Structures are given as structure tokens and as C-alpha cells.
N, C-alpha and C positions, 0 to 999 in steps of 0.2 A: 456081250453081243457083238458079233462081227460088224465092222464098219464097211463091209462090202455092199453091193447094190441092194438097197432096201425098197426102192420104188418099183412098182409093178412095171413089167415090160410086155410088149406084144410077143406072141409066140411065133409070128411070122414077120419077116422083114417088111418094112413099109417103103414104098417107092417115094423118093424125095419129091417134094412139090417143085414145080417150075420156078426158077429163080425170080422171074419178073413178077409173078403173082405174089410170091413171098415178099419181095421188096415193096410192092404196092401196099400190102397189108401192114408192113412195118413203118412205112415212110412217115405217116402223121405223128406217130409216137417219136420217131427219130428227130423230127423237126422240133417237137416240144422239148426233147432233151437238149438239142442244140441251143435253143433259146435260153433255157435255164443255165446251161453251162457257159454261156457268154458272161453271165454274172460272176463266174469264177475266173474264166480265162482272161477277160479283158483287164481286170484290175491286178491280176497276179504279178506281172512284172513291174507294175506301177507302185504297189503298196510298199515293197522294200525301199524304193527310191524316196517315197513320200515320208516314210517313218525314219529312214536313216538320214537323208539329205535335208528335208524340209523341217522335220521335227527334232532332229539331232540325236536320235537314240542309237545305241550300239547294235552290232550284229546279233547279240544274244536276244535283245528285245525284238529284233526283226524276226528271229526264229520263233519266238513266243507268239508274236502276232500271226504269223503264217500258220503255226500249229494250233491256234485257238479254234479255227474252223474244225479241224479234225478232232480236237478234244470234245467240242460240243457234239459233233456227230457220233463220237464214240459213246457218249452217255445216252444219246437218243436212239441209236440204231437198234438195240434189242426191242424197244417198244415199237419201232417202226416196222419190224418184221411181223410182230403180232398184229399191228394195225392193218397191215396189208393182207394178212391171212383172214382176219375177221371182217373187215369193211370192204375189201376188194382193192385191186391194184389201182384202178382209176382214182378212187378216193385218196389213196396215199400220194399219188402223183399230184393231184390238184392241191391238196393241203400243203404238201412240200413246196410247190411252186409259189404259193401265196406267202409262205414264211420266208422263202428265199428273196422275195422282192424287198423285204425289210432291210437286207444288207445294203442296197443302194441308198436307202433312206438314211441309215446310220453313217455311211461314208460321206454323204452330203453334209450331214450335221458336223462331221469331223472337219470338213473344209471351212465351215462357218466359224468354228472355234479354234482355228489354227493359231490364233494369238496366244492360246494356252496349250502348250504341247501336251501336258498331262491330260487335259480334257479331250483334246483331239485324239490322242492315243486311245483313251477309254472308248470313244465313239467308234473308232476303227475296230477295236477288239469286239465291241458289241455287234458290229456288223458282221465280223467274221463268225461270231458265235451264232447269230441268227441264220447265217448261211449254212453253218454246220447242222443246225437242227432241221432246216428245210431240206438240205441235201440228204439227211438220214432218211426222211420219209420219201423224198422224190426218187432217189436212185434205187432204193429198195423196191419201191413200187414199179419203177420203170423196168428194172431187170426182171422181176417176176412177170410183168406184163409182156416183156419181150419173149420170155420162155413160153408163155401161153399163146401168143400170136404166132410164134415160130412153129408150134405144134410138136408132137413127140419126136418126129424124125428130123427136126431142124431146131432143136432147143439151143444148141451151141450157136447157130447162126443168129437166133434171136438175141442172145447175149452179145454177140459180136456187133450186131447192128446198133444196139444202144451205145456200145463203146465207141464205134466209129463216129456217131453223132457227137458224143461227149468230147472226144479229142479233136474233132474238127473245130468245135467251138474253142477249145484251148489253143489250137494252132492259129486260127484266124483271129481270135480274140487278143492274143498277146501283142502282135504289131499294131492292131487297131487300138488297143488300150494305150500303148506308148504314143501313137500319133495323136490321140485325143488329149492325152495328158500334156503333150508338148504344145498343142495348138489351142485347146480350150480349157485346160486345167482339170484337176481331179473332180471338181464339182459337176461339170457337164457330163463326164464319164459316169459319175455316180447316178445321175438322173436317168441315163439310158439303161444302166443295168438294174435300176429299180423297175423299169417298164417291161423288159423282155420276159421275165417270168409270168407276168400277168397275161401276156399273149399266149404263152405256153399253157397256162391254166385254161384259157378259153378253148384251145385246140383239144386238150384232154377232155373237157366237158362235152364236146361234140362227138367224141369217139364212143362207140358202144362199149359198155362195161363188160368185162369178162366175168363169168360166174365164179362165185366163191366155192372152193372145193370143200365138200362136207367130209366129216369123219373126225375121229379123235386126234388131237394134236399132241405131239410128244413135248415134254417139258423142255424149256430153253436150256437147262443144264445138260440134259441128255443130247440136245442138238449140238452143243459145243463139244461134247464128248465124241460125237460121231464125225465131226468135221475139223477137228483140231489140227490134223496134219496138213491138209491143204490150206487151212487158215493161217497156220504159222508160216507156210511157204509164201503166201501172198503178202504177209506182213513184212517179211524180210526182203522180198523183191520190190516192195513199194518204197524202200529207202532211196533207191536210185532216182525214182520220180520225185520224191520229197526234196532231195537236196538240189535237184535241178530247179524245181519250182520255187524254192525259197531263196536260193543263192546264185542263180545263174547271172542275174544282172550285176550283183556285187562282185562276183568272180571275174566277169569281163572288165568291170570298172577297175578292179585291183590290178589287172594286167595292162590297162590302158588300151583295151580293144573296144571297137564299136560294134553295134549290131547284136546286143545281148538278147533282144526280143526274138531274134531269129533262132536262138537256141531252143526256145519253147516251140517255135514253128517247126524246126527240124525234128524235135521230139514228136510233136503231134502229127506232122506229115508222114514220118516213117511209121508211126502207129497206125495211121489210116491205110497206108499202102499194105502193111502186113495183114491187116484184117480184111482188106478188100480182096487180096489175091490168095490168102491162106486161111480165110475165116472158117472154111469147112473142115479144116484139119483135125480139130479136137473131136468132132463128131465121127470122123473117118478113122483116126488112128488112136484115139484115147487121150484124155486130158493130160495124164501124167507124162506120157512120152513127148507130147508137144510142149508142155511146160518145161521139161528138162532141156530140150534143144533151145528154147527161147531164153532161158536163164543163162545159158552159155553166151548167147549174143549180148545179153544185158551186161554180163561181167566184162566183156570186151569193151563195150561202150563206156562203162564207168572208168576202166583203166585208161582209156584214151583221154577222157576228161582230166584225169589225175595228171597225166604226163604231157598234156597238149602244149606244143610249142607255139601254136598259132591259132587264130580264131577258126580257120578252116578245119583243123583237126578237132577242135572243141565241138564244132557243129557236127562233125562225123560221129563223135562220141555221143552227143545228145541224140542223134538219129538212131544209132545202134541201140541205145538204151530204150528209146521209144519203140523200136521194132521188136526187141525182145520182150519188153513189158506188155506189149499190146496183146499177145496171145497167151502169155503166162497167166494173166489175171482171169480171163474166161475159161481157160483150160483147167486151171485149178478149181474155179468155181463149179465147173461141170462135175468134177470129182466130188465136190462138197454136196451139191443138190441131189446127186444120185444116191446118197447115203441116208436120205430121209424120205418119208412118204409124201405124196403130192400135197396133202393138206397142210404140211408143215414147211413147204418150200419157201415161203416168205421168211419164216423164222430162220431157215438155213442160210438164205442169202443175207439176211440181216446179221447173223452170227459171223458169217464168213467175212463180210465187209467190216464188221467191228474189228477184226484182226488187222485189216488194212488201216482203219481209222487210228488204231493205237500206234501203228508204225508212223503214220503221217503226223500225228500229234506229238510224238516224242522225237522224231528224227530231226526236226528243225532246231529245237533247243539243244539237243546233244551235239549236232553238227556245229552249231554256233559256238559251243564251248571249245571246239577244236580250232577255230579260226585264229584266235589270238596267238597260241603257241606254235601252230603248224601252218597257218595260211589257208586260203580258200580251197586250194587244190586238194588238200588232205581229205576233205569231206567226200570227194568222189572215190578215194581209196576205201573209205568207210562203206560207201554204197556198193562197191564191187565185192568187198568181203561179205556183206550181208546177202548179196545175190548168190555167192558161192555157198553160204550156209543153206539158203533156200533150195539150191540144187541138191545138196546132200539129203535134205528132207524129202525131196521129190523122188530121189532114187529109192527111198523107202516105200514110196507109194507104188512103184512099178509092179511088184508081185501081186498087189491087191487091186491093180487098176481094172476098172470095169470094162466089159465089151462096149463098143461104140454104139450104145443104145440109149436113147434119151430118157430123162426122168418122166414119170407119169404117163407112159405111153398107153396105158390102159384107160386113161380118162375118156 
């Protein structure tokens, strides 16, 4: 069966909804996403420092700790897609937020047993895994909810909106986490990031639930068969983000530079700028075309990080990576969800993000292996090469790219 557009579409064009009305409908969900992703963004630059400097473990262990979240997400994501399709997007968001709150609890336990590095490390890994399971449910539900709230003519914007909130939390959370770590310690940060998902759960509870789409759902194996090409593309493009998230603080430290947290801020800030100004492009021009252009930008960013002679150039590289990755993810996701019927949309999003989860889970440990023989800069050459492979896959999507019509328009 062809993997071209399988979702029903309207026979006549639909006039796009006014931006302000769309933003108002999406804003509560976006705020909930922001709160949950503070749980990820705030400790992200802190955990490598805590594990490496305070507990004394090497970069390979740091990569494993960072990748543990994605590994847990990878295992749970297929179930998350089915849960979202059967129980509804709001239920997936709420349960995911509650599980994500456990991450802060485990991090706090890790600070209490710091006298035993092995026990502290085990608690941190447990927190990363709890966060991965919670994220699997939360993000799958939030993305599908964003598509529902965006409506058929603004499905891409619904995905973009969720991503903006996500990376705003990453951009703001990184310097916030470093500041709290320096002033109050990891324990105080852990307590705050245990509380923010609970507030997100309350917001989701007060939002009206979206109807569950009826109809026969295609098997998960067939879903993977239909979305494998955009899924492989996002997996390869995600390596650039993974190596920034896992190693930017240690990369700066190895060069004797200050301001590592601003690398994540530059990534997240450029990500938000791209989505704010160009968020409608996948709906207008097609996901594959937009993804290809953005992957070229990501390649340039990774190469700048590889060759950076100064912190300013490294920040530019992180920003270009964030700008490129910002639209590549939802643009390829739009190509994926257009290849399944609406009642299997959650499974398609779950399968698509599984591909990214696999990338994030494996990129940290693999990159960590490169550090000893080649240094920290080499991992950004790896990220650039993976983005180039993603671009080659995306070129293969171009002849099959769907018209700019959103999934499930006949709902």
C-alpha cells in the first residue's frame, strides 16, 4: 500500500482561522507543556555537572544518564500512542504529567544519598527513567491534542505551538537550573521540578476533553511501515539536539569557556524564533520541503560547533542547530500523520517520536565513546553527519510529499 496521504481531506479549501483565536485555544495546553518541560530543561545542564563533578563519573556514564530518559520513553511510547487513541488526549497528558513529577522526587533522593555515589547515581537514573515514561504519555497526548485544537487547516500550527512551549521551557529552564544549582543546590531544584508537572496536570484537568475518534485502528506494525521514512529522518536530525543537551556544559568546560547554559538558551531561543515566524510553512509548502531546508541549517550549526574557536561561535552553532531542528521535527511529523487515518493519529505520533527517542537514547552513549579519543568537539561532527543523512532521506520524500492539506480534515 502506498504511504501517500491516507487521511481524508476536504474537497474544498478551508479558510485559516484567525491567529488570535487559534492562539487563545492553544494557550492553556501550551502553558501545561511549558510547566512539564521545565522538569526537563532546568536540570538538563545541571545533571552532567552533578554526575561528573560531584559524583565523579566519566563522560560515558554522563551519556548513559542523559540517555536513560529517552530509553524509557522509547519503551513506553508505542503504548502511549494507543493510550491516547483509546482514552483521549487529555487523559494521556494528565497521567504523563503525574509520572513526570516523580523525576524531581528521585533527584531529591539522589541529593540525600550523595555520600554514596553509586546510590545517588541510581536515584538520578531512576528519575530520568520516570521522566521518560511520563514524557512518553505527556508529549504524545499533547501533540495529538495540539493537532485536534488546531483543526484540519492548522494542524501544523498546533504541532508548532506545542513545540514552542516545550523549547521555551528548555531555553528558560537551562540558566534557571544553573542559577538554582549554584545558589540553592540540586535538592532545591529537584523539589521545584517535582511541583511544576502537578500544576500542569491541574490545567489539563480544567480543559475540555477532545472526542475520541471512532473507527478501526491500524496495527502498530503497519503504522511503522507507513511512517518509517519521516521517522528515520527525525531520528537522525535529533542527534544534533542530543549532543548539545548531553555535552554542551562539558564541552565548554573542556575549552575553559564560561556560559555553557546559554548554549541551551541559544538553541531554545532560535527554536522559538523559527517556529514563531515560520510556523505556518509546513502547512503552506509541505513538510518535506520545509524539513529539507531546515536540515541544511542544522548541518551548518553542528559544523560550527565542531570548529568553534570561541564561545560566541559555539553559541551561533547552537542557535543554528535549534533553528533548523525547530521546523524539521514538526514538518516531518506532518508527513507522518498524513499517512494514517485520524483514528490512528496518536499511534502515528507515538511511532514517529519513538524514532526520535531511539536517537536520543543512543546518541549520548555513542557520543561519549568518541570523547576520549577525539575530544568533545568531535561529537558535533557526528551530529552534522547524521543531519546530512536525514536530508538524504528527506529528498526521497519529496516526490511523495502530500499537498499542504491537514490530516483528518473530514472529521
